[in-house]
Every structure is written in C-alpha cells, then in structure tokens.
DSSP file (Angstrom, degrees, kcal/mol; ACC not computed):
  #  RESIDUE AA STRUCTURE BP1 BP2  ACC     N-H-->O    O-->H-N    N-H-->O    O-->H-N    TCO  KAPPA ALPHA  PHI   PSI    X-CA   Y-CA   Z-CA
    1    1 A M              0   0    0      0, 0.0     2,-0.1     0, 0.0     0, 0.0   0.000 360.0 360.0 360.0 130.0   82.3   15.3   20.6
    2    2 A P        -     0   0    0      0, 0.0    40,-0.1     0, 0.0    13,-0.0  -0.364 360.0 -94.4 -70.9 152.4   85.9   14.1   20.6
    3    3 A Q        -     0   0    0      1,-0.1     3,-0.1    -2,-0.1    12,-0.1  -0.406  20.7-141.0 -65.7 137.6   88.6   16.7   20.4
    4    4 A P  S    S+     0   0    0      0, 0.0    11,-2.1     0, 0.0    12,-0.7   0.750  84.9  18.1 -76.3 -23.8   90.0   17.5   17.0
    5    5 A Q  E     -A   14   0A   0      9,-0.2     2,-0.3    10,-0.1     9,-0.2  -0.988  61.0-164.6-153.0 139.3   93.6   17.7   18.3
    6    6 A F  E     -A   13   0A   0      7,-2.6     7,-2.7    -2,-0.3     2,-0.4  -0.891   5.6-166.3-117.2 150.3   95.5   16.6   21.4
    7    7 A R  E     +A   12   0A   0     -2,-0.3     2,-0.3     5,-0.2     5,-0.2  -0.996  16.0 160.3-135.3 134.4   99.0   18.0   22.5
    8    8 A F  E >   -A   11   0A   0      3,-2.0     3,-3.0    -2,-0.4    -2,-0.0  -0.953  64.0 -33.6-152.8 134.8  101.1   16.2   25.2
    9    9 A G  T 3  S-     0   0    0     -2,-0.3    -1,-0.0     1,-0.3    13,-0.0  -0.234 127.3 -24.1  48.7-131.2  104.9   16.7   25.6
   10   10 A S  T 3  S+     0   0    0     -3,-0.1    13,-1.8    12,-0.1     2,-0.3   0.395 120.2  98.5 -90.2   5.0  106.4   17.2   22.2
   11   11 A F  E <   -AB   8  22A   0     -3,-3.0    -3,-2.0    11,-0.2     2,-0.4  -0.661  47.4-169.8-102.1 146.3  103.5   15.4   20.4
   12   12 A T  E     -AB   7  21A   0      9,-2.2     9,-2.6    -2,-0.3     2,-0.6  -0.996   9.5-156.7-126.4 129.5  100.5   16.6   18.7
   13   13 A V  E     -AB   6  20A   0     -7,-2.7    -7,-2.6    -2,-0.4     2,-0.7  -0.938   8.0-163.2-111.8 121.8   97.7   14.1   17.6
   14   14 A D  E  >> -AB   5  19A   0      5,-2.5     5,-1.9    -2,-0.6     4,-0.7  -0.906   9.0-175.0-107.7 104.5   95.8   15.5   14.8
   15   15 A R  T >45S+     0   0    0    -11,-2.1     3,-0.5    -2,-0.7    -1,-0.2   0.910  83.0  56.4 -68.2 -42.3   92.4   13.6   14.4
   16   16 A A  T 345S+     0   0    0    -12,-0.7    -1,-0.2     1,-0.2   -11,-0.1   0.878 119.4  32.5 -61.5 -39.3   91.3   15.4   11.2
   17   17 A R  T 345S-     0   0    0      2,-0.1    -1,-0.2     0, 0.0    -2,-0.2   0.456 106.1-132.0 -96.2  -0.2   94.5   14.3    9.5
   18   18 A Y  T <<5 +     0   0    0     -4,-0.7     2,-0.3    -3,-0.5    -3,-0.2   0.907  64.0 109.9  48.3  58.5   94.8   11.1   11.4
   19   19 A R  E   < -B   14   0A   0     -5,-1.9    -5,-2.5    15,-0.1     2,-0.4  -0.958  59.9-130.3-152.7 172.0   98.3   11.4   12.3
   20   20 A V  E     -B   13   0A   0      7,-0.4     7,-3.1    -2,-0.3     2,-0.4  -0.981  20.9-165.3-126.9 136.0  100.8   12.0   15.1
   21   21 A L  E     -BC  12  26A   0     -9,-2.6    -9,-2.2    -2,-0.4     2,-0.7  -0.951  16.2-160.5-119.2 137.9  103.6   14.5   15.1
   22   22 A R  E >  S-BC  11  25A   0      3,-3.0     3,-1.4    -2,-0.4     2,-0.5  -0.871  81.4 -46.6-109.3  98.1  106.6   14.9   17.3
   23   23 A G  T 3  S-     0   0    0    -13,-1.8   -11,-0.1    -2,-0.7    -2,-0.0  -0.734 124.9 -24.8  75.2-127.1  107.5   18.5   16.6
   24   24 A D  T 3  S+     0   0    0     -2,-0.5     2,-0.3    -3,-0.1    -1,-0.2   0.458 117.8 103.9 -92.3  -7.8  107.3   18.8   12.8
   25   25 A Q  E <   -C   22   0A   0     -3,-1.4    -3,-3.0     1,-0.0     2,-0.4  -0.656  67.3-138.1 -87.0 128.1  107.9   15.0   12.2
   26   26 A V  E     -C   21   0A   0     -2,-0.3    -5,-0.3    -5,-0.2     2,-0.2  -0.740  22.4-133.0 -79.9 129.8  105.1   12.8   11.3
   27   27 A L        -     0   0    0     -7,-3.1     2,-1.3    -2,-0.4    -7,-0.4  -0.535  14.2-123.9 -83.1 148.3  105.3    9.4   13.3
   28   28 A D        +     0   0    0     -2,-0.2     2,-0.3    50,-0.1    -1,-0.1  -0.679  47.1 164.3 -89.9  78.8  104.9    6.3   11.3
   29   29 A L        -     0   0    0     -2,-1.3    -9,-0.0    -9,-0.1    46,-0.0  -0.778  37.9-124.1-101.2 139.7  102.0    4.6   13.2
   30   30 A T     >  -     0   0    0     -2,-0.3     4,-2.3     1,-0.1     5,-0.2  -0.407  33.9-110.1 -69.4 156.1   99.8    1.8   12.0
   31   31 A P  H  > S+     0   0    0      0, 0.0     4,-3.2     0, 0.0     5,-0.3   0.896 121.1  57.2 -63.6 -31.5   96.1    2.7   12.0
   32   32 A K  H  > S+     0   0    0      2,-0.2     4,-1.8     1,-0.2     5,-0.1   0.885 105.8  46.4 -55.4 -41.0   95.8    0.3   14.9
   33   33 A L  H  > S+     0   0    0      2,-0.2     4,-2.4     1,-0.2    -1,-0.2   0.885 113.8  50.0 -66.3 -40.6   98.3    2.1   16.9
   34   34 A L  H  X S+     0   0    0     -4,-2.3     4,-2.8     2,-0.2    -2,-0.2   0.926 110.3  49.9 -64.5 -46.0   96.6    5.5   16.1
   35   35 A D  H  X S+     0   0    0     -4,-3.2     4,-2.5     1,-0.2    -1,-0.2   0.886 111.0  49.7 -65.7 -35.4   93.2    4.1   17.0
   36   36 A L  H  X S+     0   0    0     -4,-1.8     4,-2.4    -5,-0.3     5,-0.3   0.963 111.4  47.5 -65.0 -50.1   94.6    2.9   20.3
   37   37 A L  H  X S+     0   0    0     -4,-2.4     4,-2.9     1,-0.2     5,-0.2   0.932 112.4  51.8 -58.3 -47.0   96.2    6.2   21.1
   38   38 A L  H  X S+     0   0    0     -4,-2.8     4,-2.5     2,-0.2    -1,-0.2   0.900 109.2  49.1 -54.5 -43.9   93.0    8.1   20.2
   39   39 A H  H  X S+     0   0    0     -4,-2.5     4,-1.2     2,-0.2    -1,-0.2   0.915 110.9  48.7 -65.9 -40.3   90.9    5.9   22.4
   40   40 A L  H >< S+     0   0    0     -4,-2.4     3,-0.6     1,-0.2    -2,-0.2   0.931 114.8  46.3 -59.3 -48.3   93.2    6.4   25.3
   41   41 A L  H >< S+     0   0    0     -4,-2.9     3,-1.3    -5,-0.3    -1,-0.2   0.895 108.0  55.0 -67.6 -35.1   93.2   10.2   24.8
   42   42 A D  H 3< S+     0   0    0     -4,-2.5    -1,-0.2     1,-0.3    -2,-0.2   0.816 117.4  39.7 -60.8 -28.3   89.4   10.2   24.4
   43   43 A H  T X< S+     0   0    0     -4,-1.2     3,-2.2    -3,-0.6    -1,-0.3   0.069  82.0 154.3-102.7  14.3   89.4    8.5   27.8
   44   44 A A  T <   +     0   0    0     -3,-1.3     3,-0.1     1,-0.3    -3,-0.1  -0.149  69.7  21.1 -54.3 138.7   92.2   10.4   29.6
   45   45 A G  T 3  S+     0   0    0      1,-0.3     2,-0.3     0, 0.0    -1,-0.3   0.443 107.7 100.0  84.3   0.3   91.8   10.4   33.4
   46   46 A A  S <  S-     0   0    0     -3,-2.2     2,-0.6    -6,-0.2    -1,-0.3  -0.885  81.0-111.6-111.9 147.2   89.5    7.3   33.3
   47   47 A L        -     0   0    0     -2,-0.3     2,-0.5    -3,-0.1    -3,-0.0  -0.680  33.1-162.1 -69.8 116.0   90.3    3.7   33.9
   48   48 A V        -     0   0    0     -2,-0.6    49,-0.8     4,-0.0     2,-0.2  -0.909  11.9-141.9-105.2 125.8   90.1    2.0   30.6
   49   49 A T  B  >  -D   96   0B   0     -2,-0.5     4,-1.9    47,-0.2     5,-0.2  -0.480  21.1-112.4 -90.5 161.6   89.8   -1.8   31.0
   50   50 A K  H  > S+     0   0    0     45,-1.0     4,-2.5     1,-0.2     5,-0.2   0.894 117.8  52.5 -55.6 -45.4   91.3   -4.4   28.8
   51   51 A E  H  > S+     0   0    0     44,-0.4     4,-2.2     1,-0.2    -1,-0.2   0.902 105.4  53.3 -61.6 -38.4   88.0   -5.4   27.6
   52   52 A Q  H  > S+     0   0    0      1,-0.2     4,-2.0     2,-0.2    -2,-0.2   0.900 111.2  48.7 -62.8 -37.2   87.0   -1.9   26.6
   53   53 A L  H  X S+     0   0    0     -4,-1.9     4,-2.8     2,-0.2     5,-0.4   0.884 111.9  46.9 -69.7 -37.9   90.2   -1.7   24.6
   54   54 A L  H  X S+     0   0    0     -4,-2.5     4,-2.0     1,-0.2     7,-0.2   0.903 112.4  50.7 -71.9 -38.8   89.7   -5.0   22.8
   55   55 A D  H  < S+     0   0    0     -4,-2.2    -2,-0.2    -5,-0.2    -1,-0.2   0.855 115.2  43.2 -62.0 -41.0   86.1   -4.1   22.1
   56   56 A A  H  < S+     0   0    0     -4,-2.0    -2,-0.2    -5,-0.2    -1,-0.2   0.876 122.0  35.0 -79.2 -33.1   87.1   -0.7   20.6
   57   57 A L  H  < S+     0   0    0     -4,-2.8    -3,-0.2     1,-0.2    -2,-0.2   0.798 134.3  22.9 -95.4 -20.9   90.1   -1.8   18.6
   58   58 A W  S >< S+     0   0    0     -4,-2.0     3,-1.1    -5,-0.4    -1,-0.2  -0.513  71.2 161.3-137.2  72.2   88.9   -5.3   17.4
   59   59 A P  T 3  S+     0   0    0      0, 0.0    -1,-0.1     0, 0.0    -2,-0.1   0.768  78.1  30.4 -69.4 -25.1   85.2   -5.1   17.7
   60   60 A D  T 3  S+     0   0    0      2,-0.0     2,-0.3    -5,-0.0    -5,-0.1   0.160 107.7  83.4-116.7  19.9   84.3   -8.0   15.5
   61   61 A A    <   -     0   0    0     -3,-1.1     2,-0.7    -7,-0.2    -3,-0.1  -0.819  68.5-133.8-125.1 158.0   87.4  -10.2   16.1
   62   62 A N        +     0   0    0     -2,-0.3     2,-0.3     2,-0.0    -2,-0.0  -0.901  42.8 162.8-108.5  97.5   88.4  -12.7   18.8
   63   63 A V        -     0   0    0     -2,-0.7     2,-0.2    -5,-0.2    -5,-0.0  -0.807  34.7-113.3-119.8 163.7   91.9  -11.8   19.6
   64   64 A T    >>  -     0   0    0     -2,-0.3     3,-1.6     1,-0.1     4,-0.9  -0.511  30.5-105.2 -93.8 160.2   94.0  -12.7   22.6
   65   65 A D  H 3> S+     0   0    0      1,-0.3     4,-2.4     2,-0.2     5,-0.2   0.751 118.3  68.1 -54.1 -26.6   95.3  -10.3   25.4
   66   66 A N  H 3> S+     0   0    0      1,-0.2     4,-2.9     2,-0.2    -1,-0.3   0.895  91.2  58.5 -56.7 -42.4   98.7  -10.6   23.6
   67   67 A A  H <> S+     0   0    0     -3,-1.6     4,-2.1     2,-0.2    -1,-0.2   0.891 111.6  40.4 -56.5 -49.6   97.4   -8.7   20.7
   68   68 A L  H  X S+     0   0    0     -4,-0.9     4,-2.6     2,-0.2    -1,-0.2   0.889 112.3  55.4 -67.6 -42.4   96.6   -5.8   23.0
   69   69 A A  H  X S+     0   0    0     -4,-2.4     4,-2.0     1,-0.2    -2,-0.2   0.870 110.7  47.3 -53.7 -46.3   99.9   -6.2   25.1
   70   70 A Q  H  X S+     0   0    0     -4,-2.9     4,-2.5     2,-0.2    -2,-0.2   0.891 110.6  51.1 -71.4 -38.6  101.8   -5.9   21.7
   71   71 A A  H  X S+     0   0    0     -4,-2.1     4,-3.3     2,-0.2     5,-0.2   0.942 110.9  46.6 -57.1 -49.4   99.9   -2.9   20.6
   72   72 A V  H  X S+     0   0    0     -4,-2.6     4,-2.3     1,-0.2    -2,-0.2   0.921 113.8  50.4 -65.7 -37.3  100.5   -1.0   23.8
   73   73 A S  H  X S+     0   0    0     -4,-2.0     4,-1.7     2,-0.2    -1,-0.2   0.897 112.3  46.7 -60.0 -42.1  104.2   -2.0   23.6
   74   74 A E  H  X S+     0   0    0     -4,-2.5     4,-2.7     2,-0.2     5,-0.2   0.932 113.3  47.6 -65.0 -45.6  104.5   -0.8   20.1
   75   75 A L  H  X S+     0   0    0     -4,-3.3     4,-1.4     1,-0.2    -2,-0.2   0.890 112.0  50.8 -62.5 -38.7  102.6    2.5   20.9
   76   76 A R  H  <>S+     0   0    0     -4,-2.3     5,-3.0    -5,-0.2    -1,-0.2   0.863 111.5  48.4 -68.9 -32.3  104.9    3.1   24.0
   77   77 A A  H ><5S+     0   0    0     -4,-1.7     3,-1.5     3,-0.2    -2,-0.2   0.912 110.0  51.4 -74.6 -42.9  108.1    2.5   21.8
   78   78 A A  H 3<5S+     0   0    0     -4,-2.7    -1,-0.2     1,-0.3    -2,-0.2   0.770 111.9  46.7 -69.4 -24.0  106.9    4.8   19.0
   79   79 A L  T 3<5S-     0   0    0     -4,-1.4    -1,-0.3    -5,-0.2    -2,-0.2   0.371 118.3-113.2 -96.0   8.1  106.3    7.6   21.6
   80   80 A G  T < 5 +     0   0    0     -3,-1.5    -3,-0.2     1,-0.2     2,-0.2   0.697  64.7 151.7  73.1  17.7  109.7    6.9   23.2
   81   81 A D      < -     0   0    0     -5,-3.0     2,-0.4    -6,-0.2    -1,-0.2  -0.548  33.3-150.2 -82.4 145.3  108.1    5.6   26.4
   82   82 A D        -     0   0    0      3,-0.5     3,-0.3    -2,-0.2     6,-0.1  -0.974  11.7-145.3-120.6 134.3  110.2    3.1   28.4
   83   83 A A  S    S+     0   0    0     -2,-0.4    -1,-0.1     1,-0.2    -2,-0.0   0.801 101.1  58.6 -65.1 -25.0  108.5    0.5   30.5
   84   84 A G  S    S+     0   0    0      1,-0.3    -1,-0.2    -3,-0.1    -3,-0.0   0.904 126.8  14.8 -69.5 -41.3  111.3    0.7   33.0
   85   85 A T  S    S-     0   0    0     -3,-0.3    -3,-0.5     0, 0.0    -1,-0.3  -0.648  92.4-166.5-131.5  70.9  110.7    4.4   33.6
   86   86 A P        -     0   0    0      0, 0.0    -3,-0.1     0, 0.0    -5,-0.1  -0.239  26.5-173.9 -69.8 144.3  107.3    5.0   32.1
   87   87 A Q  S    S+     0   0    0      2,-0.0     2,-0.3    -5,-0.0    -4,-0.1   0.508  74.4  74.6-106.7 -14.8  105.9    8.5   31.4
   88   88 A T  S    S-     0   0    0     -6,-0.1     2,-0.7   -12,-0.0    -6,-0.0  -0.696  90.4-114.3 -93.0 152.6  102.5    6.9   30.4
   89   89 A K        +     0   0    0     -2,-0.3     2,-0.5     2,-0.0    -2,-0.0  -0.805  40.6 169.8 -86.6 112.6  100.2    5.5   33.0
   90   90 A H        +     0   0    0     -2,-0.7     2,-0.5     2,-0.0     7,-0.0  -0.962   4.3 175.2-129.7 115.9   99.8    1.9   32.7
   91   91 A R        -     0   0    0      6,-1.4     2,-0.5    -2,-0.5    -2,-0.0  -0.971   8.2-175.9-124.3 138.7   98.0   -0.1   35.4
   92   92 A R        +     0   0    0     -2,-0.5     2,-0.4     5,-0.1     5,-0.2  -0.835  23.6 143.2-134.9  94.6   97.3   -3.8   35.2
   93   93 A R  S >  S-     0   0    0     -2,-0.5     3,-1.4     3,-0.4    -2,-0.1  -0.998  73.4 -13.2-136.1 137.6   95.3   -5.1   38.0
   94   94 A Q  T 3  S-     0   0    0     -2,-0.4    -1,-0.1     1,-0.3     3,-0.1   0.890 133.7 -43.1  42.5  50.1   92.6   -7.8   37.9
   95   95 A G  T 3  S+     0   0    0      1,-0.3   -45,-1.0   -46,-0.1   -44,-0.4   0.602 111.1 122.7  80.4  11.7   92.4   -7.6   34.1
   96   96 A R  B <    D   49   0B   0     -3,-1.4    -3,-0.4   -47,-0.2    -1,-0.3  -0.796 360.0 360.0-102.5 145.7   92.5   -3.9   33.9
   97   97 A W              0   0    0    -49,-0.8    -6,-1.4    -2,-0.3   -48,-0.2   0.425 360.0 360.0-110.3 360.0   95.2   -1.8   31.8
C-alpha cells in the first residue's frame, strides 16, 4: 500500500489531499507533475525506466520522450532543483531515467 504522506527536505507530499507543500505553502503543480512525483516517491531507491514512467503517466497515449523530459524538467523547477547542481537523482543511461 502506498504511503499516505512523504517528507523530504522542506517538502511534504500529501497523497490524500493530492498536494505538495513547501513548509506551509501549497505548490502549484499540475496533476501530471504530481503523478510523476508520486510515482518516483513510490519507487524511491529503485531504478525507474523511461518506459515505466511513460506507461505510468500516459498509459493510453503515444507520447514522445520529450514529453517526459519536459515533465521532469518542470517538476525539478517546481521543487527548486537545478540540473547544474542537482539534489534529485537523475540517471540517463541506455534509455533509463
């Protein structure tokens, strides 16, 4: 069963209320970005492939890798993560994220 709440850094992800907070402030995330974050948190510590993310986020759609890259980029920006000095783990080798 997925955890109802995650905490990392100054963030709290509340699955029941379907929202992310930084301290007391609710972040303005699209449902797709929140789904991406929840999927990554549900699989924390495991390698999640690009294909797994595409299947989880767009199960009945044929989307390009760019849609996923854009979603990851937007999520990182919303969380204040910088690709130059990332705090999130991002690995891209042989089609893996």
